[in-house]
mmCIF file of the C-alpha atoms, coordinates in Angstrom:
data_MODEL
# 
_entry.id   MODEL 
# 
loop_
_atom_site.group_PDB 
_atom_site.id 
_atom_site.type_symbol 
_atom_site.label_atom_id 
_atom_site.label_alt_id 
_atom_site.label_comp_id 
_atom_site.label_asym_id 
_atom_site.label_entity_id 
_atom_site.label_seq_id 
_atom_site.pdbx_PDB_ins_code 
_atom_site.Cartn_x 
_atom_site.Cartn_y 
_atom_site.Cartn_z 
_atom_site.occupancy 
_atom_site.B_iso_or_equiv 
_atom_site.pdbx_formal_charge 
_atom_site.auth_seq_id 
_atom_site.auth_comp_id 
_atom_site.auth_asym_id 
_atom_site.auth_atom_id 
_atom_site.pdbx_PDB_model_num 
ATOM 1   C CA . MET A 1 1   ? -13.208 7.481   -6.984  1.00 0.00 ? 1   MET A CA 1 
ATOM 2   C CA . LYS A 1 2   ? -10.006 5.631   -7.787  1.00 0.00 ? 2   LYS A CA 1 
ATOM 3   C CA . ASN A 1 3   ? -8.128  3.396   -5.371  1.00 0.00 ? 3   ASN A CA 1 
ATOM 4   C CA . ILE A 1 4   ? -4.408  3.603   -6.078  1.00 0.00 ? 4   ILE A CA 1 
ATOM 5   C CA . ALA A 1 5   ? -2.003  1.290   -4.218  1.00 0.00 ? 5   ALA A CA 1 
ATOM 6   C CA . LEU A 1 6   ? 1.453   2.728   -3.627  1.00 0.00 ? 6   LEU A CA 1 
ATOM 7   C CA . ILE A 1 7   ? 3.478   0.031   -1.914  1.00 0.00 ? 7   ILE A CA 1 
ATOM 8   C CA . GLY A 1 8   ? 7.153   -0.771  -1.821  1.00 0.00 ? 8   GLY A CA 1 
ATOM 9   C CA . SER A 1 9   ? 10.323  -1.896  -0.196  1.00 0.00 ? 9   SER A CA 1 
ATOM 10  C CA . PRO A 1 10  ? 11.057  -0.890  3.409   1.00 0.00 ? 10  PRO A CA 1 
ATOM 11  C CA . LYS A 1 11  ? 14.511  0.104   2.122   1.00 0.00 ? 11  LYS A CA 1 
ATOM 12  C CA . TYR A 1 12  ? 13.223  2.459   -0.592  1.00 0.00 ? 12  TYR A CA 1 
ATOM 13  C CA . GLU A 1 13  ? 14.020  6.049   0.387   1.00 0.00 ? 13  GLU A CA 1 
ATOM 14  C CA . ASN A 1 14  ? 13.692  8.210   -2.768  1.00 0.00 ? 14  ASN A CA 1 
ATOM 15  C CA . VAL A 1 15  ? 11.504  10.751  -0.988  1.00 0.00 ? 15  VAL A CA 1 
ATOM 16  C CA . ARG A 1 16  ? 11.455  13.253  -3.861  1.00 0.00 ? 16  ARG A CA 1 
ATOM 17  C CA . LYS A 1 17  ? 10.176  10.634  -6.339  1.00 0.00 ? 17  LYS A CA 1 
ATOM 18  C CA . ILE A 1 18  ? 7.445   9.530   -3.936  1.00 0.00 ? 18  ILE A CA 1 
ATOM 19  C CA . ARG A 1 19  ? 6.378   13.106  -3.201  1.00 0.00 ? 19  ARG A CA 1 
ATOM 20  C CA . ASP A 1 20  ? 6.253   13.989  -6.896  1.00 0.00 ? 20  ASP A CA 1 
ATOM 21  C CA . PHE A 1 21  ? 4.360   10.781  -7.723  1.00 0.00 ? 21  PHE A CA 1 
ATOM 22  C CA . VAL A 1 22  ? 1.710   11.392  -5.056  1.00 0.00 ? 22  VAL A CA 1 
ATOM 23  C CA . PHE A 1 23  ? 1.371   15.013  -6.183  1.00 0.00 ? 23  PHE A CA 1 
ATOM 24  C CA . GLU A 1 24  ? 0.947   13.877  -9.812  1.00 0.00 ? 24  GLU A CA 1 
ATOM 25  C CA . ILE A 1 25  ? -1.844  11.505  -8.723  1.00 0.00 ? 25  ILE A CA 1 
ATOM 26  C CA . LYS A 1 26  ? -3.603  14.384  -6.979  1.00 0.00 ? 26  LYS A CA 1 
ATOM 27  C CA . GLN A 1 27  ? -3.258  16.605  -10.070 1.00 0.00 ? 27  GLN A CA 1 
ATOM 28  C CA . ARG A 1 28  ? -4.539  13.953  -12.491 1.00 0.00 ? 28  ARG A CA 1 
ATOM 29  C CA . LEU A 1 29  ? -7.226  12.213  -10.417 1.00 0.00 ? 29  LEU A CA 1 
ATOM 30  C CA . GLY A 1 30  ? -8.255  14.791  -7.827  1.00 0.00 ? 30  GLY A CA 1 
ATOM 31  C CA . GLU A 1 31  ? -8.591  14.837  -4.060  1.00 0.00 ? 31  GLU A CA 1 
ATOM 32  C CA . GLY A 1 32  ? -11.235 12.078  -4.009  1.00 0.00 ? 32  GLY A CA 1 
ATOM 33  C CA . THR A 1 33  ? -8.542  9.537   -4.862  1.00 0.00 ? 33  THR A CA 1 
ATOM 34  C CA . ASN A 1 34  ? -7.854  6.939   -2.179  1.00 0.00 ? 34  ASN A CA 1 
ATOM 35  C CA . ILE A 1 35  ? -4.211  5.976   -1.652  1.00 0.00 ? 35  ILE A CA 1 
ATOM 36  C CA . ILE A 1 36  ? -3.704  2.445   -0.297  1.00 0.00 ? 36  ILE A CA 1 
ATOM 37  C CA . THR A 1 37  ? -0.600  1.027   1.433   1.00 0.00 ? 37  THR A CA 1 
ATOM 38  C CA . ARG A 1 38  ? 0.288   -1.860  3.742   1.00 0.00 ? 38  ARG A CA 1 
ATOM 39  C CA . GLY A 1 39  ? 0.976   0.592   6.565   1.00 0.00 ? 39  GLY A CA 1 
ATOM 40  C CA . ASN A 1 40  ? 4.709   -0.083  6.813   1.00 0.00 ? 40  ASN A CA 1 
ATOM 41  C CA . LYS A 1 41  ? 6.523   2.343   9.089   1.00 0.00 ? 41  LYS A CA 1 
ATOM 42  C CA . ASP A 1 42  ? 9.767   2.267   7.070   1.00 0.00 ? 42  ASP A CA 1 
ATOM 43  C CA . GLY A 1 43  ? 10.762  3.090   3.526   1.00 0.00 ? 43  GLY A CA 1 
ATOM 44  C CA . CYS A 1 44  ? 8.384   3.950   0.739   1.00 0.00 ? 44  CYS A CA 1 
ATOM 45  C CA . GLU A 1 45  ? 5.087   3.596   2.574   1.00 0.00 ? 45  GLU A CA 1 
ATOM 46  C CA . LYS A 1 46  ? 6.112   5.914   5.396   1.00 0.00 ? 46  LYS A CA 1 
ATOM 47  C CA . TRP A 1 47  ? 6.526   8.686   2.816   1.00 0.00 ? 47  TRP A CA 1 
ATOM 48  C CA . VAL A 1 48  ? 3.426   7.753   0.831   1.00 0.00 ? 48  VAL A CA 1 
ATOM 49  C CA . ARG A 1 49  ? 1.353   8.167   3.995   1.00 0.00 ? 49  ARG A CA 1 
ATOM 50  C CA . LYS A 1 50  ? 2.951   11.521  4.820   1.00 0.00 ? 50  LYS A CA 1 
ATOM 51  C CA . TYR A 1 51  ? 2.398   13.032  1.372   1.00 0.00 ? 51  TYR A CA 1 
ATOM 52  C CA . ALA A 1 52  ? -1.045  11.528  0.738   1.00 0.00 ? 52  ALA A CA 1 
ATOM 53  C CA . LEU A 1 53  ? -2.320  13.133  3.943   1.00 0.00 ? 53  LEU A CA 1 
ATOM 54  C CA . GLU A 1 54  ? -0.376  16.351  3.368   1.00 0.00 ? 54  GLU A CA 1 
ATOM 55  C CA . PHE A 1 55  ? -1.868  16.739  -0.127  1.00 0.00 ? 55  PHE A CA 1 
ATOM 56  C CA . GLY A 1 56  ? -5.411  16.106  1.140   1.00 0.00 ? 56  GLY A CA 1 
ATOM 57  C CA . LEU A 1 57  ? -5.955  12.693  -0.466  1.00 0.00 ? 57  LEU A CA 1 
ATOM 58  C CA . ARG A 1 58  ? -7.937  9.895   1.148   1.00 0.00 ? 58  ARG A CA 1 
ATOM 59  C CA . TYR A 1 59  ? -5.672  7.276   2.726   1.00 0.00 ? 59  TYR A CA 1 
ATOM 60  C CA . THR A 1 60  ? -6.207  3.626   3.733   1.00 0.00 ? 60  THR A CA 1 
ATOM 61  C CA . GLU A 1 61  ? -3.673  1.148   5.041   1.00 0.00 ? 61  GLU A CA 1 
ATOM 62  C CA . TYR A 1 62  ? -3.925  -2.597  5.503   1.00 0.00 ? 62  TYR A CA 1 
ATOM 63  C CA . ASN A 1 63  ? -1.617  -3.046  8.465   1.00 0.00 ? 63  ASN A CA 1 
ATOM 64  C CA . PRO A 1 64  ? -0.965  -6.590  9.774   1.00 0.00 ? 64  PRO A CA 1 
ATOM 65  C CA . ALA A 1 65  ? -3.389  -8.351  12.131  1.00 0.00 ? 65  ALA A CA 1 
ATOM 66  C CA . HIS A 1 66  ? -0.833  -8.433  14.974  1.00 0.00 ? 66  HIS A CA 1 
ATOM 67  C CA . THR A 1 67  ? -0.826  -4.614  15.135  1.00 0.00 ? 67  THR A CA 1 
ATOM 68  C CA . SER A 1 68  ? -3.456  -2.325  16.603  1.00 0.00 ? 68  SER A CA 1 
ATOM 69  C CA . ARG A 1 69  ? -6.138  -0.697  14.504  1.00 0.00 ? 69  ARG A CA 1 
ATOM 70  C CA . ASN A 1 70  ? -5.475  2.962   13.746  1.00 0.00 ? 70  ASN A CA 1 
ATOM 71  C CA . LEU A 1 71  ? -7.375  5.841   12.194  1.00 0.00 ? 71  LEU A CA 1 
ATOM 72  C CA . TYR A 1 72  ? -6.456  4.742   8.654   1.00 0.00 ? 72  TYR A CA 1 
ATOM 73  C CA . SER A 1 73  ? -6.826  0.949   8.984   1.00 0.00 ? 73  SER A CA 1 
ATOM 74  C CA . GLY A 1 74  ? -8.887  -0.673  6.259   1.00 0.00 ? 74  GLY A CA 1 
ATOM 75  C CA . MET A 1 75  ? -10.145 -3.691  8.205   1.00 0.00 ? 75  MET A CA 1 
ATOM 76  C CA . SER A 1 76  ? -12.696 -3.963  11.026  1.00 0.00 ? 76  SER A CA 1 
ATOM 77  C CA . ASP A 1 77  ? -11.773 -3.800  14.729  1.00 0.00 ? 77  ASP A CA 1 
ATOM 78  C CA . GLU A 1 78  ? -12.016 -7.585  15.100  1.00 0.00 ? 78  GLU A CA 1 
ATOM 79  C CA . TYR A 1 79  ? -9.203  -8.118  12.581  1.00 0.00 ? 79  TYR A CA 1 
ATOM 80  C CA . TYR A 1 80  ? -6.513  -6.471  14.737  1.00 0.00 ? 80  TYR A CA 1 
ATOM 81  C CA . ASP A 1 81  ? -4.604  -7.262  17.958  1.00 0.00 ? 81  ASP A CA 1 
ATOM 82  C CA . LYS A 1 82  ? -4.110  -10.941 17.077  1.00 0.00 ? 82  LYS A CA 1 
ATOM 83  C CA . PRO A 1 83  ? -0.980  -12.988 17.848  1.00 0.00 ? 83  PRO A CA 1 
ATOM 84  C CA . PHE A 1 84  ? 1.760   -12.720 15.220  1.00 0.00 ? 84  PHE A CA 1 
ATOM 85  C CA . HIS A 1 85  ? 1.711   -15.226 12.366  1.00 0.00 ? 85  HIS A CA 1 
ATOM 86  C CA . PRO A 1 86  ? 4.132   -15.262 9.405   1.00 0.00 ? 86  PRO A CA 1 
ATOM 87  C CA . THR A 1 87  ? 1.312   -15.290 6.824   1.00 0.00 ? 87  THR A CA 1 
ATOM 88  C CA . GLN A 1 88  ? -0.015  -11.904 7.980   1.00 0.00 ? 88  GLN A CA 1 
ATOM 89  C CA . LYS A 1 89  ? 2.487   -10.150 5.715   1.00 0.00 ? 89  LYS A CA 1 
ATOM 90  C CA . LEU A 1 90  ? 1.145   -12.109 2.725   1.00 0.00 ? 90  LEU A CA 1 
ATOM 91  C CA . HIS A 1 91  ? -2.446  -11.324 3.687   1.00 0.00 ? 91  HIS A CA 1 
ATOM 92  C CA . GLN A 1 92  ? -1.588  -7.632  3.443   1.00 0.00 ? 92  GLN A CA 1 
ATOM 93  C CA . TYR A 1 93  ? -0.859  -8.134  -0.258  1.00 0.00 ? 93  TYR A CA 1 
ATOM 94  C CA . ASP A 1 94  ? -4.235  -9.854  -0.666  1.00 0.00 ? 94  ASP A CA 1 
ATOM 95  C CA . CYS A 1 95  ? -6.054  -6.882  0.892   1.00 0.00 ? 95  CYS A CA 1 
ATOM 96  C CA . VAL A 1 96  ? -4.114  -4.314  -1.148  1.00 0.00 ? 96  VAL A CA 1 
ATOM 97  C CA . VAL A 1 97  ? -4.578  -6.077  -4.499  1.00 0.00 ? 97  VAL A CA 1 
ATOM 98  C CA . ASN A 1 98  ? -8.262  -6.783  -3.857  1.00 0.00 ? 98  ASN A CA 1 
ATOM 99  C CA . HIS A 1 99  ? -9.098  -3.165  -2.961  1.00 0.00 ? 99  HIS A CA 1 
ATOM 100 C CA . SER A 1 100 ? -6.968  -1.369  -5.597  1.00 0.00 ? 100 SER A CA 1 
ATOM 101 C CA . ASP A 1 101 ? -7.742  -0.208  -9.116  1.00 0.00 ? 101 ASP A CA 1 
ATOM 102 C CA . LYS A 1 102 ? -4.083  0.459   -9.953  1.00 0.00 ? 102 LYS A CA 1 
ATOM 103 C CA . ILE A 1 103 ? -0.948  -0.783  -8.192  1.00 0.00 ? 103 ILE A CA 1 
ATOM 104 C CA . PHE A 1 104 ? 2.538   0.737   -8.151  1.00 0.00 ? 104 PHE A CA 1 
ATOM 105 C CA . TYR A 1 105 ? 5.504   -0.898  -6.396  1.00 0.00 ? 105 TYR A CA 1 
ATOM 106 C CA . PHE A 1 106 ? 8.583   1.160   -5.454  1.00 0.00 ? 106 PHE A CA 1 
ATOM 107 C CA . GLY A 1 107 ? 11.940  -0.596  -5.091  1.00 0.00 ? 107 GLY A CA 1 
ATOM 108 C CA . GLY A 1 108 ? 12.766  -4.287  -4.858  1.00 0.00 ? 108 GLY A CA 1 
ATOM 109 C CA . ILE A 1 109 ? 10.498  -7.044  -3.583  1.00 0.00 ? 109 ILE A CA 1 
ATOM 110 C CA . LYS A 1 110 ? 11.587  -10.217 -1.765  1.00 0.00 ? 110 LYS A CA 1 
ATOM 111 C CA . PRO A 1 111 ? 11.332  -13.257 -4.100  1.00 0.00 ? 111 PRO A CA 1 
ATOM 112 C CA . SER A 1 112 ? 9.133   -15.169 -1.620  1.00 0.00 ? 112 SER A CA 1 
ATOM 113 C CA . GLU A 1 113 ? 6.706   -12.242 -1.396  1.00 0.00 ? 113 GLU A CA 1 
ATOM 114 C CA . GLN A 1 114 ? 6.838   -11.636 -5.144  1.00 0.00 ? 114 GLN A CA 1 
ATOM 115 C CA . ARG A 1 115 ? 5.612   -15.158 -5.954  1.00 0.00 ? 115 ARG A CA 1 
ATOM 116 C CA . HIS A 1 116 ? 2.579   -14.665 -3.712  1.00 0.00 ? 116 HIS A CA 1 
ATOM 117 C CA . PHE A 1 117 ? 2.016   -11.127 -5.042  1.00 0.00 ? 117 PHE A CA 1 
ATOM 118 C CA . GLU A 1 118 ? 2.120   -12.308 -8.680  1.00 0.00 ? 118 GLU A CA 1 
ATOM 119 C CA . LYS A 1 119 ? -0.414  -15.078 -7.902  1.00 0.00 ? 119 LYS A CA 1 
ATOM 120 C CA . LEU A 1 120 ? -2.776  -12.505 -6.402  1.00 0.00 ? 120 LEU A CA 1 
ATOM 121 C CA . LEU A 1 121 ? -2.420  -10.196 -9.384  1.00 0.00 ? 121 LEU A CA 1 
ATOM 122 C CA . LYS A 1 122 ? -3.332  -13.061 -11.686 1.00 0.00 ? 122 LYS A CA 1 
ATOM 123 C CA . ARG A 1 123 ? -6.258  -14.140 -9.482  1.00 0.00 ? 123 ARG A CA 1 
ATOM 124 C CA . TYR A 1 124 ? -7.759  -10.634 -9.430  1.00 0.00 ? 124 TYR A CA 1 
ATOM 125 C CA . GLY A 1 125 ? -6.824  -9.845  -13.056 1.00 0.00 ? 125 GLY A CA 1 
ATOM 126 C CA . LYS A 1 126 ? -4.706  -6.826  -12.126 1.00 0.00 ? 126 LYS A CA 1 
ATOM 127 C CA . ASN A 1 127 ? -1.324  -5.486  -13.151 1.00 0.00 ? 127 ASN A CA 1 
ATOM 128 C CA . VAL A 1 128 ? 1.453   -3.796  -11.248 1.00 0.00 ? 128 VAL A CA 1 
ATOM 129 C CA . MET A 1 129 ? 3.938   -1.185  -12.397 1.00 0.00 ? 129 MET A CA 1 
ATOM 130 C CA . TYR A 1 130 ? 7.337   -1.596  -10.749 1.00 0.00 ? 130 TYR A CA 1 
ATOM 131 C CA . LEU A 1 131 ? 9.163   1.704   -10.204 1.00 0.00 ? 131 LEU A CA 1 
ATOM 132 C CA . ASP A 1 132 ? 12.730  2.224   -9.065  1.00 0.00 ? 132 ASP A CA 1 
# 
């Protein structure tokens, strides 16, 4: 089973490209493929979730610790419902990179987040493909 991370900007809204990309993953890798996101409710990841589930793929999200655990959350119950902390957003990247075999990023990334993301990629020896 492959773990494919499809993450991206909350402003990315090319729904057709996301749908086609998720469908292509299903065609090439099969229904046992696990799609991973950060669980964002806006932009790219909202559509990744919709189409991954619609196409019958496995789906996991690493939503922030200050949110509640949901059916697709990748961390244990104890991880969630904590007070907000600014580093929680960066920890999401850590979880996604650590648990993914391949990583695709749709749209632009904030420079502050990109520095942290690039460090994680180097630490785990992984690459990302940026898509627009």
